[in-house]
Residue, then its C-alpha position, 0 to 999 in steps of 0.5 A: m500500499p502506498r505511503k501518503p506524503p508526510s504532513m509537514p508545516p513549513t519550517t524554513r525558507n528551503d522547506t515548504v510543502t504545498v499540497a494543491s488540492t487544498l487550494k480551493e478549500a483555502g479560498m486560493p485563486h489558481v489556474k487549472r488547465k487539462g486537469k492540472v494546476a499552474v504552479l510558478y517557480s523561478p528556475g534562474y539565479g539570483a532571487g527566488w520567486y517563492s523562496w524569498n516570499t514564503s509568507h505569500p504561498e499564493c504567489l505560486y498559483h495566482p491567476d494574474i501572474v500565471k496568465r501573464v507568464w503563460e502569454w509572455n512564454k508564448t511569445y519569447v521561446v528563448p528570451s534574452y536577458d533584456d526580455r527577462m527584465a522587461l517581464q520583471e518590470e511588468l510583473t513587479p507592480v502587479a505583484k506588489a499590488l496582489f501581495g503587498d509591498d513587502f513582497y520581493a518580485g526579483g525572481a519575477g523575470q525568470l518565472t516558469i510555469r509547472w503544470m501539476d496534479p491537484g493533490t500533489a505534495f511538492l517542495v520548493d527549493d532553492y539554491d542560490g535563488s534558483e528554485s526547483i521543485t521536488v514532487y514528494s512520491p512514495e519512492h522519494y521520501l522516507i518516514v522515520p519510524s515511531 
């Protein structure tokens, strides 16, 4: 019988588990397409998107940001540095209006969408500002015996 993902509260900037199925129940706006939920993260080095703003988990899913990133990624197949900075300049005031003046949008220019199944437990990890998503599955985690 497969194990359920561990129930782990956020403990540090680099150790946050989010369960996508709780979005609707939590009243958190999100975008679904073909049964999958859009999750935003910033894989480029420098500043992270969520890892620098863990008090704002809604930034992972917000439809206004997802739609802008989706449209922008359709326009620029291989974006230049200037293209990325233009996206950051466009998204910074939007993010501050949505999440407050304390929100740091330094990773906005490198935002990427990952489409994930609802109910997936995952970790947004950060190494030197480069965010990655690790999906928790029975093959990829251990539980300390009681």
